[in-house]
N, C-alpha and C positions, 0 to 999 in steps of 0.2 A: 377222680371226677369231680368237676367243678361244681361249686354250690350256687343254686339259683340265687339270683338278685330279686328281692321284693322291694319295692316302692310303695311306702304306705303315705297317704294323704289324709292327715288328721284336721279337723276343725274347719274353718273356712280357708278359702283357696285365695285370700289377699295376697300371701307370701308369693305364691306361685304365679300369680297375675303380675305381681311385680317383677318378679325373677324374668318372666316371659317378656314382660315390656322391656326391661333393660336389654335382654339378648335382642329383641327385635330393633331397638335403638342402635345397638352396637353393630349389626347386620346393615342397618340403613346407612350409618356411618362409614362402614367398610365399602358398602356399595358406591357410597358418593365419592370417597377416596379413589376407587377403582375406575368410576367414571373421569374424574379429575384427571388420574394417571392416564386414562385413555385419550382425554382430549390433548392432553400436554404431549402424548407419543404421537398424536395426529399432527398437532402443530409441527412438532420437531421434524417428524418425517416430511412434512411439506416444505420445510425449511430447507433440509437435506436436499430433497429433491430439486428444489428452486435453484440452491447452490450449485449442485451437480449439473443442472443444464447450462447454466451460466458458465461453468468451467469447461463443460464441452463446446459451448458455442465459442468460447475464447480460443479454445485449442484448434478447433475446426478452421477458424478464420486464420491463426496465425500460420497452420501448415498451408493452408491455401496460399499463402505469401510465399512460402518454401516452394509450392509447386508452379509457381509462375517462371521460376528457374528452370523448370523440367517440363517443357510444351509437350514433349513427346512421350511422357509416361502413362501407363494404363492407370485407371482407376483402381484397379486390384494393387498395383504397385504403389500407390499412394496410401492406399488404406494399410500394406503391410508396412510401409515406412513411417506411419503414424503409430503403429504397434511398435514398432522399434525405439522410437523416441520414447513411448511410455516405458518400456521394458529398460532402456538407459537411464531413465530418471529414477525406477525405482531401484535398479541395481546400485546407481552411484549416489542416489541420495541427493538428487538435485531436481528442483522443481522443474515442471514441464516448461512453465514459461521462461526459464532461463535456459533450457536446453534448445527449444526451437529458432530463437534468434540467433543463435551460436550455430546451429547447422546450416540457416540461412547464409550466414557469413561465411562458414566453411566451404558450401557449395559454389558460393558466388566468387570465393577465392579460387576457384580451380579443383578443389578436392573431388576425386572420382566419386560417382554415387555407389559403386560397388564397393569402394573401400571407407566410406564417409564414416560409418560407425565405428570401426576401428580407430579412426582418426580422433572421432568424438571421445571416445573412452580414455585416449591418451591426453586429450585437452581436459577432459573432466579431472582426470588424475594430477594433471599439472596445477590446474585452478585450485583444487582443494589443497595438494600439498605445496604449492606456493601461495596460498591465501592472495588470489587475484580472482576478478571477476571470469566468467567462462569466456565472455568476448574477448576480453585480453588475452586469454591464454590461447583462442582460435587465432587472433591475430599474430600472436608471436610464433605458433608454429607454421601457419601458411606462409608468413614471411620468410620464415626458415626455410621450409620446402620449396618455395618458388625461387627463392636466391640461390639455393644451392640443388635445385633440381638436376644437374648433370652428375651430380655426386650419388643421387638416388636415396638422400637421405629420409629415415622414415620419421613420422610424428612423433614415435617412442624414442627415438634417439635425439630428436631435436629437444624433446622434453627433459631427457636426462642431461643433456649438456646445458641447458638451460638452469637445471637445478643445480649442477656443480657449479657453475658459475656464480650463483648467490651463494652456495655453501663456502666457496672458496674466497670470494671478494666481500667488500663492504658495499653491498648492494641488495635491493630488493628486487622481486620478481618483477614487479610493474616497473622500476627503473629500467632493469635489464631489457624488457620488452620494448620500452620505447626507445632505448639507446641502439638495439640491435637493428632498428628499422633503419636507422640512420648510417650504420655501418656496413652493414650485409650487401649492399650492393657494390661497392668498391672492392669488398674483401674478396666477394665470389669473382668479379671480373678479373681479379689478377691470380686466381686459382688457390685464395687462402681459405682453407676450409672452415666450417662453423666452429669446429672445434678450437682451433687455433684463434679465432675470433672470439670465443667465449673465455678462452685462456686469457688472452690480452686483457679484455674487460676485468676479469676477476683479479689479475695481477696488479693492474692501475689502481683500482678500487680500493685494494687491499692497503694500499699506501696511503689512503685518506684522500684519493682524488675524487671528486664528484663524477657521478656516473655520465651525466651529459659531458663534462670537460674531458673525461676518459675516453668517451666515444668519439668526441672532435679529434683529439691527438691520435687515436688509433685510426681513425679514417684518413687523415693527413698524412700519417706515416705510410701506410698501405699505398695510397697514392702516388707519393713521392717515390717510393721504393719501384712499384710497379710501373710506372708510366717512363716510356723511354725518352731520353733526354734531360731528364730532371738532375741535380746535382746528387740526390742520394742514389738514383738509380746507376749514375755514371761510377759512383763510388763503390756500391755494392758490385757492379759487374766487374770492377779491377780488383776486388778482394776475391770474388769467389770465382772467377773466370767463366761466368754466366750469368744471364740476366736474373733479377728476383723472381720473375713467372716461371723461368726455366727451372731455377733451383727448387721451388715449389712443386712443379710438376713431377720432378726427379724423386720425390719423396721428401724432401725438404719439409721443415716445419717453423713453426714462429721462434721457438727458442734457438734452433739451428743457426737462422738467419741473423739473431741479435748476438748470437756468439761470434760469428763471423766479424760483425761490426766491433764488437766490443775487444776482439784480440787483435785488431790492427794497432792498436795503441793511439789511435788518433781520437781527438775530442769528439764525441758522439754528437754533440749539440752543433758542430761546425759541418757535418755531414749532411745536414738538411736545409733547404731552403726556408722554411716557415718555422717560426716557434713553438707552434703548437706539436706539429709532428716531430721536431727534434726533442721536445720535452717529454713527448711519450716514449720515444726510443731511450732516452737518457733514465727514464722512471723503470724502463723493464730492464736495462743492463746494470742497474745500482746494485752496489754489495756483491759484486761478482755475480751477478745474476740469480742470486739465491732465491730470490722470490720468485721469478718466473721459473724457475727450475722445480722448486717446490710446488708450484701449481700445475706444471706440465705433468710430473709425476701423479699429483692428486687425481688429475684427470685421467690418466692411463691405468689408475688402480679400481677408480669406482664408477666409471661412466655408466656401465650396463646396471639397469634397475633403479639407478639414483632417484627418478620420479617417483617410481612406483612406492619405494622405502619411505619417501616424506609423505606420500598420500596413505601409508599403512600407518605412519606415526599418527597422523592427524585422525584416522579414523578410530582410534583408541580415546578420543576426548567425548565428553558428556555434549558437548556442542554438536558434534557430528552426528551423535545419537538421536537428537532433537530434530536435527535436518533431516536424517533418512526417515524418521517419523513423518514429518511434516510433507515431504516429498512423496511417500507412498501415499499417505491421505490424499494428497492431491491427485495422483494417478487414479486411485480407486474413485474419487468424485468425477473425474474425466469419464471413466469407463461407465460408472452409474449413468452419468449424463447422456454418452452415447446411445445406451440403451432407451433412453427416454426422448431423444430428439425425433425417431420416429412418430411418436405420439404427439409430440409437439407439431412437427411438420403436418400431420395430418389434420390436427386442430386448426392451426393456422390457415392451411387450406380451405377447410371447410368455411371458416369466417370470412376469407377472401371472397370464395365462390359466391357465398350468399349475400355479402353486403349489398349487391343490386337490388336483390329482392326485398332484404331488410328495409331499404332506404326507400322503394317503392310502397311497401306496406307502410311505412312511417307516413309518408307523404299521403296514403289514403285516410289514415288515423286522423293526420291534421287536417284534411280536406273535411272530414266528417264532424270532426269539432267544429270547424269554421263555419260549417253549412248548417248543421242538424244542432247541435249543442249551444253555440254561442248566442244565435238569434232568439231563442226562448229565453235564455238567462237575461240578455239585454231586456227583452220586453218586460219580463217580471219585475226586474230592476225599475223599469220606467214606472209601472203600476205602483210599484212599492214606494217611489219618490213622489208618484203625485198624491198618493193618499198620505204621506208624511206633510207634505206642503198643505194640503187641505186641513189637516189636523191642525198645524200651526195656524193657519187663517182663522179657523174657528175660536180657538184659544186667543186670538189677538182681538176678534171681533165680539166676542160673546162672554168670554171669563173675564178677562183683563179688566175691561170698563167698570162694572160692578165693583171688582176688587180695589181699583183705584178710588173710586167714589166712596167706599165704606171707608177707606183709610182716611181720606181727606175729613170725612165727616167725624171719625174718632180725633183725629188732629186737632177740629175745630172744636170738640167739646173741651178737649183737654186744654186746650190754649186758653180759650173764653171763659172757661167755668171752673175746673179744677184747679189751674195754677194759681187764678186771683185767691181762690178761697184757701189754698195753702198758704199764701202769701199772707192774707189778714190773719190767719191763726198763728203763724209763726210771729208776727208783730204783736199779738196778745201775749203770748208766752214769754216774748222778749221783754214787754213792759213790766209783767208781774213779777218776772226775775229780777230786774232793775229794782223795782219797791223792796222786794225782801232782802235783797243784799245791803241796800242802804238801811234798811230797819235795823239788821244784824250789825252792822257798822256802828250805829249812832245808839243803840240800846242795850245791846248784848256785850259787845266786847269791852266797853269802858268798865262795868262793874267786875266782869272776870280779870280784868287787868289790875285794878285795885286790889282785889282779894288776892291775887297772886303777889302784888308787892308786899302787902300785909304778913301774909305766911313766909314770904322770904326774909 
């Protein structure tokens, strides 16, 4: 059984009062702290709401820009596309502000709407795995799919081939993207696949040839081999028994074509009409084609999933963790802002609708002030001004003259009586002082001087 607790208060209650006062002060401080926390939370909440609305407005505007490319799409489909953008952003860890412009570029380049988000996922993986901007990744993949549309190449396949080109050559993804756009039209025109184009770029740059130079060489080589009537086309047809485009269409590849030229025993450089094209073919067939053969084999072994593997590797970094966090916070901000936008729209609409009424009311207030308030104030001011002027006139006419007259009288007394008397007194004092000084000099100082000499 528990024991009762007895509290005894003996003597005066000063200690108790002091303790209660301390407790009361503590509670007040706690209340103040809680109030400050509440205020801070309110301010922070307002800041979050404002930022979220701004993010939602920016997102809505950027998506509206995308929708200009799709005039026949319904509002529901637009809303669904916006949700898909946010889903992709959160999943891949890329800011919506980066995804939306890339989406615009993809649709503008001809990517079908029903497949655009699969395309965007491949582009995002390529951008992250290849360390390039989303816009550059989209440009690379749309260039590839448009150039080699007849082959049915997918965005994922193009991303894999691009990744292998970078992995096997001395070239960055950005350099490859810039160079491919120069080579792709010629390569595709003569049936050369993206794979062989990427292999050629990788094999040439692996030998230290700059990306832009390698692209120029490859472009010239394919043009001379594919165009009927050129020196290289005639040489190839004579050696292979068929034209270069026919050879490629029958299943031949870049390595096989270069092997035909190399096995002829003739100088490769002499088979082409331009130095650039001949230099490219010469580099590809160098060292018994060891470099080209190795690159071709590497592509054959690791093409599928190369881009996804590079992306997965980058996903392990701390930097990517921070990017994903930032992207998800941004997505959440847009979603919160979207919930607040109807309220903002209602408030804005209310203000816009009532501005004419407020303007009219303000005009009434101004009119009232001008007709009812200002005149009495002006009249009162005039009265006060008149009274002040009268006061100054009275002082000028009645107060100042006697004061001036009195001052003149005092001045006359001082000048005529006081100063002469003081001057006479000073002269008398001065005469007495001179007599006293002479007496001391003639009668006091000589005996004192003699006495001093005697003592000395």
